[in-house]
ZAKEMAR-543110 format. One record per residue (C-alpha): chain; residue number from 1; z, y, x negated. Coordinates in steps of 0.2 Angstrom, whole numbers, plus 5000, padded with zeros to 4 digits. Layout:
% residues N
<lummi chaine="A" num="NUM" z="Z" y="Y" x="X"/>
...
This chain:
% residues 378
<lummi chaine="A" num="1" z="4951" y="5081" x="5120"/>
<lummi chaine="A" num="2" z="4935" y="5080" x="5110"/>
<lummi chaine="A" num="3" z="4943" y="5091" x="5096"/>
<lummi chaine="A" num="4" z="4962" y="5093" x="5090"/>
<lummi chaine="A" num="5" z="4969" y="5109" x="5092"/>
<lummi chaine="A" num="6" z="4968" y="5119" x="5073"/>
<lummi chaine="A" num="7" z="4987" y="5120" x="5068"/>
<lummi chaine="A" num="8" z="4997" y="5105" x="5075"/>
<lummi chaine="A" num="9" z="4998" y="5089" x="5061"/>
<lummi chaine="A" num="10" z="4985" y="5077" x="5067"/>
<lummi chaine="A" num="11" z="4995" y="5062" x="5071"/>
<lummi chaine="A" num="12" z="4991" y="5046" x="5064"/>
<lummi chaine="A" num="13" z="4991" y="5028" x="5069"/>
<lummi chaine="A" num="14" z="4986" y="5014" x="5054"/>
<lummi chaine="A" num="15" z="4983" y="4996" x="5058"/>
<lummi chaine="A" num="16" z="4985" y="4985" x="5046"/>
<lummi chaine="A" num="17" z="4997" y="4986" x="5030"/>
<lummi chaine="A" num="18" z="4989" y="4974" x="5017"/>
<lummi chaine="A" num="19" z="4978" y="4982" x="5001"/>
<lummi chaine="A" num="20" z="4969" y="4995" x="5009"/>
<lummi chaine="A" num="21" z="4980" y="5001" x="5023"/>
<lummi chaine="A" num="22" z="4995" y="5005" x="5009"/>
<lummi chaine="A" num="23" z="4986" y="5006" x="4994"/>
<lummi chaine="A" num="24" z="4970" y="5018" x="4998"/>
<lummi chaine="A" num="25" z="4974" y="5024" x="5019"/>
<lummi chaine="A" num="26" z="4992" y="5029" x="5019"/>
<lummi chaine="A" num="27" z="4997" y="5037" x="5003"/>
<lummi chaine="A" num="28" z="4982" y="5047" x="5006"/>
<lummi chaine="A" num="29" z="4988" y="5052" x="5026"/>
<lummi chaine="A" num="30" z="5001" y="5057" x="5021"/>
<lummi chaine="A" num="31" z="4997" y="5068" x="5007"/>
<lummi chaine="A" num="32" z="4983" y="5081" x="5017"/>
<lummi chaine="A" num="33" z="4996" y="5093" x="5027"/>
<lummi chaine="A" num="34" z="4983" y="5090" x="5040"/>
<lummi chaine="A" num="35" z="4989" y="5074" x="5046"/>
<lummi chaine="A" num="36" z="5007" y="5065" x="5050"/>
<lummi chaine="A" num="37" z="5008" y="5047" x="5048"/>
<lummi chaine="A" num="38" z="5017" y="5041" x="5066"/>
<lummi chaine="A" num="39" z="5014" y="5025" x="5069"/>
<lummi chaine="A" num="40" z="5010" y="5008" x="5057"/>
<lummi chaine="A" num="41" z="5003" y="4990" x="5063"/>
<lummi chaine="A" num="42" z="5007" y="4974" x="5055"/>
<lummi chaine="A" num="43" z="5014" y="4958" x="5060"/>
<lummi chaine="A" num="44" z="5019" y="4953" x="5044"/>
<lummi chaine="A" num="45" z="5037" y="4954" x="5041"/>
<lummi chaine="A" num="46" z="5039" y="4960" x="5023"/>
<lummi chaine="A" num="47" z="5025" y="4972" x="5026"/>
<lummi chaine="A" num="48" z="5036" y="4977" x="5039"/>
<lummi chaine="A" num="49" z="5050" y="4983" x="5028"/>
<lummi chaine="A" num="50" z="5040" y="4990" x="5017"/>
<lummi chaine="A" num="51" z="5031" y="5000" x="5027"/>
<lummi chaine="A" num="52" z="5050" y="5007" x="5033"/>
<lummi chaine="A" num="53" z="5054" y="5009" x="5016"/>
<lummi chaine="A" num="54" z="5042" y="5019" x="5010"/>
<lummi chaine="A" num="55" z="5039" y="5030" x="5028"/>
<lummi chaine="A" num="56" z="5058" y="5029" x="5036"/>
<lummi chaine="A" num="57" z="5051" y="5038" x="5050"/>
<lummi chaine="A" num="58" z="5036" y="5029" x="5055"/>
<lummi chaine="A" num="59" z="5037" y="5018" x="5069"/>
<lummi chaine="A" num="60" z="5031" y="5000" x="5065"/>
<lummi chaine="A" num="61" z="5023" y="4989" x="5079"/>
<lummi chaine="A" num="62" z="5018" y="4970" x="5076"/>
<lummi chaine="A" num="63" z="5004" y="4971" x="5088"/>
<lummi chaine="A" num="64" z="4987" y="4981" x="5091"/>
<lummi chaine="A" num="65" z="4990" y="4980" x="5110"/>
<lummi chaine="A" num="66" z="5008" y="4989" x="5107"/>
<lummi chaine="A" num="67" z="4998" y="5003" x="5098"/>
<lummi chaine="A" num="68" z="4987" y="5007" x="5114"/>
<lummi chaine="A" num="69" z="5002" y="5010" x="5123"/>
<lummi chaine="A" num="70" z="5004" y="5024" x="5113"/>
<lummi chaine="A" num="71" z="4987" y="5031" x="5113"/>
<lummi chaine="A" num="72" z="4993" y="5047" x="5120"/>
<lummi chaine="A" num="73" z="5004" y="5051" x="5106"/>
<lummi chaine="A" num="74" z="4990" y="5050" x="5093"/>
<lummi chaine="A" num="75" z="4975" y="5061" x="5087"/>
<lummi chaine="A" num="76" z="4968" y="5046" x="5075"/>
<lummi chaine="A" num="77" z="4968" y="5028" x="5073"/>
<lummi chaine="A" num="78" z="4965" y="5021" x="5055"/>
<lummi chaine="A" num="79" z="4957" y="5005" x="5055"/>
<lummi chaine="A" num="80" z="4962" y="4995" x="5037"/>
<lummi chaine="A" num="81" z="4963" y="4976" x="5043"/>
<lummi chaine="A" num="82" z="4953" y="4962" x="5036"/>
<lummi chaine="A" num="83" z="4935" y="4966" x="5039"/>
<lummi chaine="A" num="84" z="4933" y="4953" x="5056"/>
<lummi chaine="A" num="85" z="4943" y="4965" x="5065"/>
<lummi chaine="A" num="86" z="4933" y="4981" x="5062"/>
<lummi chaine="A" num="87" z="4921" y="4981" x="5077"/>
<lummi chaine="A" num="88" z="4933" y="4974" x="5089"/>
<lummi chaine="A" num="89" z="4946" y="4987" x="5086"/>
<lummi chaine="A" num="90" z="4935" y="4999" x="5084"/>
<lummi chaine="A" num="91" z="4926" y="4999" x="5101"/>
<lummi chaine="A" num="92" z="4945" y="4997" x="5108"/>
<lummi chaine="A" num="93" z="4952" y="5014" x="5098"/>
<lummi chaine="A" num="94" z="4934" y="5020" x="5105"/>
<lummi chaine="A" num="95" z="4937" y="5016" x="5124"/>
<lummi chaine="A" num="96" z="4956" y="5022" x="5123"/>
<lummi chaine="A" num="97" z="4948" y="5038" x="5120"/>
<lummi chaine="A" num="98" z="4954" y="5038" x="5100"/>
<lummi chaine="A" num="99" z="4944" y="5047" x="5088"/>
<lummi chaine="A" num="100" z="4944" y="5032" x="5072"/>
<lummi chaine="A" num="101" z="4941" y="5030" x="5053"/>
<lummi chaine="A" num="102" z="4936" y="5011" x="5049"/>
<lummi chaine="A" num="103" z="4937" y="5005" x="5031"/>
<lummi chaine="A" num="104" z="4923" y="4997" x="5023"/>
<lummi chaine="A" num="105" z="4911" y="4989" x="5028"/>
<lummi chaine="A" num="106" z="4911" y="4995" x="5049"/>
<lummi chaine="A" num="107" z="4903" y="4979" x="5051"/>
<lummi chaine="A" num="108" z="4892" y="4963" x="5048"/>
<lummi chaine="A" num="109" z="4876" y="4970" x="5055"/>
<lummi chaine="A" num="110" z="4868" y="4986" x="5057"/>
<lummi chaine="A" num="111" z="4868" y="4981" x="5076"/>
<lummi chaine="A" num="112" z="4886" y="4982" x="5075"/>
<lummi chaine="A" num="113" z="4887" y="4999" x="5067"/>
<lummi chaine="A" num="114" z="4875" y="5006" x="5077"/>
<lummi chaine="A" num="115" z="4882" y="5001" x="5094"/>
<lummi chaine="A" num="116" z="4897" y="5007" x="5088"/>
<lummi chaine="A" num="117" z="4889" y="5024" x="5084"/>
<lummi chaine="A" num="118" z="4882" y="5023" x="5103"/>
<lummi chaine="A" num="119" z="4897" y="5020" x="5108"/>
<lummi chaine="A" num="120" z="4906" y="5034" x="5101"/>
<lummi chaine="A" num="121" z="4893" y="5049" x="5106"/>
<lummi chaine="A" num="122" z="4896" y="5043" x="5123"/>
<lummi chaine="A" num="123" z="4916" y="5044" x="5123"/>
<lummi chaine="A" num="124" z="4914" y="5060" x="5112"/>
<lummi chaine="A" num="125" z="4927" y="5054" x="5100"/>
<lummi chaine="A" num="126" z="4924" y="5055" x="5082"/>
<lummi chaine="A" num="127" z="4919" y="5039" x="5072"/>
<lummi chaine="A" num="128" z="4920" y="5038" x="5052"/>
<lummi chaine="A" num="129" z="4919" y="5025" x="5038"/>
<lummi chaine="A" num="130" z="4929" y="5026" x="5023"/>
<lummi chaine="A" num="131" z="4918" y="5026" x="5010"/>
<lummi chaine="A" num="132" z="4929" y="5033" x="4996"/>
<lummi chaine="A" num="133" z="4919" y="5030" x="4981"/>
<lummi chaine="A" num="134" z="4908" y="5046" x="4986"/>
<lummi chaine="A" num="135" z="4922" y="5053" x="4978"/>
<lummi chaine="A" num="136" z="4925" y="5046" x="4963"/>
<lummi chaine="A" num="137" z="4927" y="5053" x="4947"/>
<lummi chaine="A" num="138" z="4909" y="5048" x="4939"/>
<lummi chaine="A" num="139" z="4898" y="5048" x="4955"/>
<lummi chaine="A" num="140" z="4903" y="5067" x="4956"/>
<lummi chaine="A" num="141" z="4900" y="5068" x="4938"/>
<lummi chaine="A" num="142" z="4883" y="5061" x="4940"/>
<lummi chaine="A" num="143" z="4878" y="5068" x="4955"/>
<lummi chaine="A" num="144" z="4881" y="5085" x="4949"/>
<lummi chaine="A" num="145" z="4868" y="5083" x="4936"/>
<lummi chaine="A" num="146" z="4857" y="5074" x="4945"/>
<lummi chaine="A" num="147" z="4857" y="5090" x="4959"/>
<lummi chaine="A" num="148" z="4856" y="5102" x="4943"/>
<lummi chaine="A" num="149" z="4841" y="5096" x="4936"/>
<lummi chaine="A" num="150" z="4848" y="5090" x="4920"/>
<lummi chaine="A" num="151" z="4839" y="5072" x="4923"/>
<lummi chaine="A" num="152" z="4823" y="5079" x="4927"/>
<lummi chaine="A" num="153" z="4818" y="5067" x="4938"/>
<lummi chaine="A" num="154" z="4826" y="5050" x="4940"/>
<lummi chaine="A" num="155" z="4816" y="5035" x="4936"/>
<lummi chaine="A" num="156" z="4828" y="5021" x="4937"/>
<lummi chaine="A" num="157" z="4847" y="5022" x="4942"/>
<lummi chaine="A" num="158" z="4858" y="5006" x="4936"/>
<lummi chaine="A" num="159" z="4875" y="5004" x="4944"/>
<lummi chaine="A" num="160" z="4890" y="4992" x="4939"/>
<lummi chaine="A" num="161" z="4906" y="4989" x="4947"/>
<lummi chaine="A" num="162" z="4911" y="4973" x="4936"/>
<lummi chaine="A" num="163" z="4928" y="4964" x="4934"/>
<lummi chaine="A" num="164" z="4936" y="4950" x="4926"/>
<lummi chaine="A" num="165" z="4943" y="4939" x="4938"/>
<lummi chaine="A" num="166" z="4941" y="4920" x="4933"/>
<lummi chaine="A" num="167" z="4950" y="4912" x="4946"/>
<lummi chaine="A" num="168" z="4948" y="4916" x="4965"/>
<lummi chaine="A" num="169" z="4964" y="4921" x="4974"/>
<lummi chaine="A" num="170" z="4961" y="4914" x="4989"/>
<lummi chaine="A" num="171" z="4962" y="4929" x="4999"/>
<lummi chaine="A" num="172" z="4952" y="4932" x="5016"/>
<lummi chaine="A" num="173" z="4940" y="4942" x="5005"/>
<lummi chaine="A" num="174" z="4934" y="4925" x="4996"/>
<lummi chaine="A" num="175" z="4935" y="4915" x="5012"/>
<lummi chaine="A" num="176" z="4917" y="4905" x="5014"/>
<lummi chaine="A" num="177" z="4919" y="4909" x="5035"/>
<lummi chaine="A" num="178" z="4904" y="4921" x="5038"/>
<lummi chaine="A" num="179" z="4917" y="4927" x="5048"/>
<lummi chaine="A" num="180" z="4926" y="4935" x="5038"/>
<lummi chaine="A" num="181" z="4913" y="4947" x="5030"/>
<lummi chaine="A" num="182" z="4919" y="4945" x="5014"/>
<lummi chaine="A" num="183" z="4911" y="4942" x="4996"/>
<lummi chaine="A" num="184" z="4906" y="4956" x="4983"/>
<lummi chaine="A" num="185" z="4890" y="4960" x="4991"/>
<lummi chaine="A" num="186" z="4899" y="4966" x="5007"/>
<lummi chaine="A" num="187" z="4914" y="4973" x="4997"/>
<lummi chaine="A" num="188" z="4909" y="4981" x="4982"/>
<lummi chaine="A" num="189" z="4891" y="4981" x="4987"/>
<lummi chaine="A" num="190" z="4894" y="4992" x="5003"/>
<lummi chaine="A" num="191" z="4900" y="5007" x="4988"/>
<lummi chaine="A" num="192" z="4885" y="5002" x="4978"/>
<lummi chaine="A" num="193" z="4872" y="5005" x="4991"/>
<lummi chaine="A" num="194" z="4883" y="5018" x="4998"/>
<lummi chaine="A" num="195" z="4881" y="5028" x="4984"/>
<lummi chaine="A" num="196" z="4864" y="5023" x="4980"/>
<lummi chaine="A" num="197" z="4859" y="5031" x="4996"/>
<lummi chaine="A" num="198" z="4867" y="5048" x="4997"/>
<lummi chaine="A" num="199" z="4860" y="5051" x="4979"/>
<lummi chaine="A" num="200" z="4840" y="5043" x="4982"/>
<lummi chaine="A" num="201" z="4838" y="5042" x="5000"/>
<lummi chaine="A" num="202" z="4831" y="5028" x="5012"/>
<lummi chaine="A" num="203" z="4827" y="5012" x="5004"/>
<lummi chaine="A" num="204" z="4808" y="5003" x="5007"/>
<lummi chaine="A" num="205" z="4811" y="4987" x="4997"/>
<lummi chaine="A" num="206" z="4827" y="4976" x="4992"/>
<lummi chaine="A" num="207" z="4827" y="4960" x="4981"/>
<lummi chaine="A" num="208" z="4843" y="4952" x="4977"/>
<lummi chaine="A" num="209" z="4853" y="4937" x="4971"/>
<lummi chaine="A" num="210" z="4869" y="4933" x="4979"/>
<lummi chaine="A" num="211" z="4877" y="4919" x="4966"/>
<lummi chaine="A" num="212" z="4893" y="4908" x="4967"/>
<lummi chaine="A" num="213" z="4900" y="4906" x="4949"/>
<lummi chaine="A" num="214" z="4917" y="4902" x="4949"/>
<lummi chaine="A" num="215" z="4925" y="4884" x="4950"/>
<lummi chaine="A" num="216" z="4931" y="4884" x="4968"/>
<lummi chaine="A" num="217" z="4923" y="4901" x="4975"/>
<lummi chaine="A" num="218" z="4917" y="4900" x="4992"/>
<lummi chaine="A" num="219" z="4908" y="4914" x="4994"/>
<lummi chaine="A" num="220" z="4899" y="4927" x="4981"/>
<lummi chaine="A" num="221" z="4907" y="4932" x="4966"/>
<lummi chaine="A" num="222" z="4890" y="4940" x="4956"/>
<lummi chaine="A" num="223" z="4877" y="4947" x="4963"/>
<lummi chaine="A" num="224" z="4862" y="4959" x="4958"/>
<lummi chaine="A" num="225" z="4853" y="4971" x="4971"/>
<lummi chaine="A" num="226" z="4836" y="4980" x="4966"/>
<lummi chaine="A" num="227" z="4832" y="4994" x="4977"/>
<lummi chaine="A" num="228" z="4814" y="5001" x="4979"/>
<lummi chaine="A" num="229" z="4820" y="5021" x="4985"/>
<lummi chaine="A" num="230" z="4805" y="5029" x="4998"/>
<lummi chaine="A" num="231" z="4805" y="5043" x="4985"/>
<lummi chaine="A" num="232" z="4800" y="5031" x="4972"/>
<lummi chaine="A" num="233" z="4818" y="5029" x="4963"/>
<lummi chaine="A" num="234" z="4824" y="5012" x="4959"/>
<lummi chaine="A" num="235" z="4840" y="5006" x="4959"/>
<lummi chaine="A" num="236" z="4850" y="4993" x="4952"/>
<lummi chaine="A" num="237" z="4865" y="4987" x="4957"/>
<lummi chaine="A" num="238" z="4879" y="4974" x="4951"/>
<lummi chaine="A" num="239" z="4893" y="4967" x="4957"/>
<lummi chaine="A" num="240" z="4904" y="4954" x="4950"/>
<lummi chaine="A" num="241" z="4921" y="4947" x="4944"/>
<lummi chaine="A" num="242" z="4916" y="4937" x="4929"/>
<lummi chaine="A" num="243" z="4912" y="4949" x="4916"/>
<lummi chaine="A" num="244" z="4923" y="4950" x="4901"/>
<lummi chaine="A" num="245" z="4916" y="4965" x="4895"/>
<lummi chaine="A" num="246" z="4909" y="4974" x="4908"/>
<lummi chaine="A" num="247" z="4891" y="4984" x="4906"/>
<lummi chaine="A" num="248" z="4891" y="5004" x="4910"/>
<lummi chaine="A" num="249" z="4896" y="5010" x="4927"/>
<lummi chaine="A" num="250" z="4883" y="5021" x="4926"/>
<lummi chaine="A" num="251" z="4867" y="5021" x="4915"/>
<lummi chaine="A" num="252" z="4853" y="5031" x="4922"/>
<lummi chaine="A" num="253" z="4833" y="5037" x="4915"/>
<lummi chaine="A" num="254" z="4826" y="5051" x="4919"/>
<lummi chaine="A" num="255" z="4809" y="5061" x="4914"/>
<lummi chaine="A" num="256" z="4820" y="5076" x="4906"/>
<lummi chaine="A" num="257" z="4836" y="5064" x="4899"/>
<lummi chaine="A" num="258" z="4847" y="5051" x="4901"/>
<lummi chaine="A" num="259" z="4864" y="5046" x="4906"/>
<lummi chaine="A" num="260" z="4876" y="5034" x="4900"/>
<lummi chaine="A" num="261" z="4895" y="5033" x="4907"/>
<lummi chaine="A" num="262" z="4908" y="5018" x="4903"/>
<lummi chaine="A" num="263" z="4924" y="5014" x="4912"/>
<lummi chaine="A" num="264" z="4929" y="5014" x="4932"/>
<lummi chaine="A" num="265" z="4937" y="5032" x="4941"/>
<lummi chaine="A" num="266" z="4957" y="5031" x="4937"/>
<lummi chaine="A" num="267" z="4961" y="5034" x="4957"/>
<lummi chaine="A" num="268" z="4964" y="5016" x="4961"/>
<lummi chaine="A" num="269" z="4974" y="5013" x="4948"/>
<lummi chaine="A" num="270" z="4984" y="5026" x="4951"/>
<lummi chaine="A" num="271" z="4986" y="5021" x="4969"/>
<lummi chaine="A" num="272" z="4989" y="5005" x="4965"/>
<lummi chaine="A" num="273" z="5003" y="5009" x="4955"/>
<lummi chaine="A" num="274" z="5013" y="5017" x="4968"/>
<lummi chaine="A" num="275" z="5006" y="5036" x="4964"/>
<lummi chaine="A" num="276" z="5001" y="5048" x="4977"/>
<lummi chaine="A" num="277" z="4990" y="5063" x="4974"/>
<lummi chaine="A" num="278" z="5001" y="5080" x="4971"/>
<lummi chaine="A" num="279" z="5012" y="5071" x="4962"/>
<lummi chaine="A" num="280" z="5017" y="5081" x="4945"/>
<lummi chaine="A" num="281" z="5017" y="5076" x="4928"/>
<lummi chaine="A" num="282" z="5011" y="5056" x="4929"/>
<lummi chaine="A" num="283" z="4996" y="5052" x="4916"/>
<lummi chaine="A" num="284" z="4980" y="5043" x="4923"/>
<lummi chaine="A" num="285" z="4983" y="5024" x="4917"/>
<lummi chaine="A" num="286" z="4968" y="5023" x="4905"/>
<lummi chaine="A" num="287" z="4976" y="5040" x="4894"/>
<lummi chaine="A" num="288" z="4983" y="5034" x="4879"/>
<lummi chaine="A" num="289" z="4996" y="5043" x="4867"/>
<lummi chaine="A" num="290" z="4983" y="5053" x="4858"/>
<lummi chaine="A" num="291" z="4974" y="5059" x="4873"/>
<lummi chaine="A" num="292" z="4984" y="5075" x="4877"/>
<lummi chaine="A" num="293" z="4995" y="5078" x="4891"/>
<lummi chaine="A" num="294" z="4997" y="5072" x="4907"/>
<lummi chaine="A" num="295" z="4982" y="5073" x="4917"/>
<lummi chaine="A" num="296" z="4978" y="5080" x="4935"/>
<lummi chaine="A" num="297" z="4974" y="5070" x="4952"/>
<lummi chaine="A" num="298" z="4958" y="5060" x="4948"/>
<lummi chaine="A" num="299" z="4955" y="5068" x="4929"/>
<lummi chaine="A" num="300" z="4949" y="5055" x="4918"/>
<lummi chaine="A" num="301" z="4954" y="5054" x="4899"/>
<lummi chaine="A" num="302" z="4940" y="5060" x="4886"/>
<lummi chaine="A" num="303" z="4937" y="5043" x="4879"/>
<lummi chaine="A" num="304" z="4930" y="5037" x="4895"/>
<lummi chaine="A" num="305" z="4917" y="5053" x="4898"/>
<lummi chaine="A" num="306" z="4899" y="5049" x="4898"/>
<lummi chaine="A" num="307" z="4883" y="5057" x="4888"/>
<lummi chaine="A" num="308" z="4867" y="5065" x="4891"/>
<lummi chaine="A" num="309" z="4855" y="5061" x="4878"/>
<lummi chaine="A" num="310" z="4838" y="5073" x="4878"/>
<lummi chaine="A" num="311" z="4824" y="5067" x="4868"/>
<lummi chaine="A" num="312" z="4819" y="5078" x="4853"/>
<lummi chaine="A" num="313" z="4800" y="5084" x="4847"/>
<lummi chaine="A" num="314" z="4805" y="5084" x="4832"/>
<lummi chaine="A" num="315" z="4822" y="5083" x="4825"/>
<lummi chaine="A" num="316" z="4825" y="5068" x="4835"/>
<lummi chaine="A" num="317" z="4837" y="5064" x="4852"/>
<lummi chaine="A" num="318" z="4852" y="5076" x="4854"/>
<lummi chaine="A" num="319" z="4867" y="5070" x="4864"/>
<lummi chaine="A" num="320" z="4882" y="5078" x="4873"/>
<lummi chaine="A" num="321" z="4896" y="5073" x="4882"/>
<lummi chaine="A" num="322" z="4899" y="5078" x="4898"/>
<lummi chaine="A" num="323" z="4916" y="5081" x="4906"/>
<lummi chaine="A" num="324" z="4919" y="5072" x="4920"/>
<lummi chaine="A" num="325" z="4924" y="5082" x="4937"/>
<lummi chaine="A" num="326" z="4941" y="5078" x="4943"/>
<lummi chaine="A" num="327" z="4939" y="5061" x="4957"/>
<lummi chaine="A" num="328" z="4944" y="5067" x="4975"/>
<lummi chaine="A" num="329" z="4948" y="5054" x="4985"/>
<lummi chaine="A" num="330" z="4960" y="5066" x="4997"/>
<lummi chaine="A" num="331" z="4944" y="5074" x="5002"/>
<lummi chaine="A" num="332" z="4940" y="5061" x="5013"/>
<lummi chaine="A" num="333" z="4955" y="5065" x="5025"/>
<lummi chaine="A" num="334" z="4951" y="5083" x="5021"/>
<lummi chaine="A" num="335" z="4934" y="5082" x="5029"/>
<lummi chaine="A" num="336" z="4941" y="5069" x="5043"/>
<lummi chaine="A" num="337" z="4955" y="5083" x="5048"/>
<lummi chaine="A" num="338" z="4938" y="5097" x="5046"/>
<lummi chaine="A" num="339" z="4929" y="5085" x="5061"/>
<lummi chaine="A" num="340" z="4943" y="5082" x="5073"/>
<lummi chaine="A" num="341" z="4945" y="5102" x="5072"/>
<lummi chaine="A" num="342" z="4929" y="5105" x="5078"/>
<lummi chaine="A" num="343" z="4923" y="5113" x="5061"/>
<lummi chaine="A" num="344" z="4912" y="5100" x="5052"/>
<lummi chaine="A" num="345" z="4902" y="5084" x="5055"/>
<lummi chaine="A" num="346" z="4913" y="5068" x="5051"/>
<lummi chaine="A" num="347" z="4912" y="5064" x="5031"/>
<lummi chaine="A" num="348" z="4906" y="5047" x="5033"/>
<lummi chaine="A" num="349" z="4894" y="5043" x="5048"/>
<lummi chaine="A" num="350" z="4893" y="5027" x="5057"/>
<lummi chaine="A" num="351" z="4874" y="5029" x="5056"/>
<lummi chaine="A" num="352" z="4876" y="5030" x="5036"/>
<lummi chaine="A" num="353" z="4887" y="5013" x="5036"/>
<lummi chaine="A" num="354" z="4873" y="5005" x="5048"/>
<lummi chaine="A" num="355" z="4860" y="5011" x="5034"/>
<lummi chaine="A" num="356" z="4869" y="5002" x="5021"/>
<lummi chaine="A" num="357" z="4872" y="4989" x="5031"/>
<lummi chaine="A" num="358" z="4855" y="4985" x="5033"/>
<lummi chaine="A" num="359" z="4851" y="4984" x="5016"/>
<lummi chaine="A" num="360" z="4866" y="4972" x="5013"/>
<lummi chaine="A" num="361" z="4859" y="4961" x="5028"/>
<lummi chaine="A" num="362" z="4840" y="4961" x="5020"/>
<lummi chaine="A" num="363" z="4849" y="4956" x="5002"/>
<lummi chaine="A" num="364" z="4857" y="4941" x="5009"/>
<lummi chaine="A" num="365" z="4839" y="4938" x="5016"/>
<lummi chaine="A" num="366" z="4832" y="4941" x="5000"/>
<lummi chaine="A" num="367" z="4845" y="4932" x="4991"/>
<lummi chaine="A" num="368" z="4840" y="4915" x="5004"/>
<lummi chaine="A" num="369" z="4822" y="4918" x="5002"/>
<lummi chaine="A" num="370" z="4823" y="4923" x="4983"/>
<lummi chaine="A" num="371" z="4808" y="4936" x="4986"/>
<lummi chaine="A" num="372" z="4808" y="4956" x="4990"/>
<lummi chaine="A" num="373" z="4809" y="4961" x="5007"/>
<lummi chaine="A" num="374" z="4806" y="4976" x="5017"/>
<lummi chaine="A" num="375" z="4818" y="4985" x="5025"/>
<lummi chaine="A" num="376" z="4815" y="4993" x="5042"/>
<lummi chaine="A" num="377" z="4816" y="5011" x="5045"/>
<lummi chaine="A" num="378" z="4813" y="5015" x="5025"/>
């Protein structure tokens, strides 16, 4: 059937139980009352043990071939395996008749993403991409300010995702094999470009610098992307793992005011520590002893709130601290549930993912050619 019944839990199979599967997907799937986590696929014996220990009722399988044999028992498949597997596994799920969520990036190329979108349309099944950082606290806060007109016309948008990881880990995400679809441009860049598109719409021109800095690194670890939107806004995006002192997460200049915000949304750190949304009494890791009572899920400490600055005609600029909107990763899966029940479109579509990937492809080409490039359809 095209849509799931409105009352029953949505039976879910999860492919992959590494970082994405165990930290970002399984905890959210089991938090939302619309879902049940029924099957986990991982060939790694240690991960199999870990999955069974945390989710005792789940069926753990070693291969996707076994998963497809249980297709009639599922309402959704979540692909959280390495990037190189996203396209073939999403294709197999759709051809089996199952709706599918795919972790970002959906694909290495926009053409592949569009092909998957067309296949989903042909078989009448949902295909959505997990762009969880649309529900980051800082992004929700900034989006609200822009939509309320607090900044006036936005002129320049600066967005950074910077970390300090001076030694390569050797994981597949840092492999030099193009087939792995690794590197920061496709990893963190998928988030930063997606956020810029949500805020300011299509892009007409891309300029990028895609660099390898660390000794022994095989793929980009220090990248910069400049976007000119059709709306006229300029987006400057930084992503690296060589920042001993990260810059502001957001710095936005508008005709009426500017907004500056430091620090990262706390949800990833809390998920990595084993917490789940809805658990009471657990403070956010960033909160210090003087920050007040424990924070609700996704809430930032006051020390991480951003600052809105307005110019003053006579008395100089005025500043006010902007309380951060709580982040809400579970909102993505609530949106998936609504889509599966026929109540709403998918929270992130494959065609949106294709638009992001087209920019990432143009960014790689721009870096190779060392010049700005036009983006088709911008």
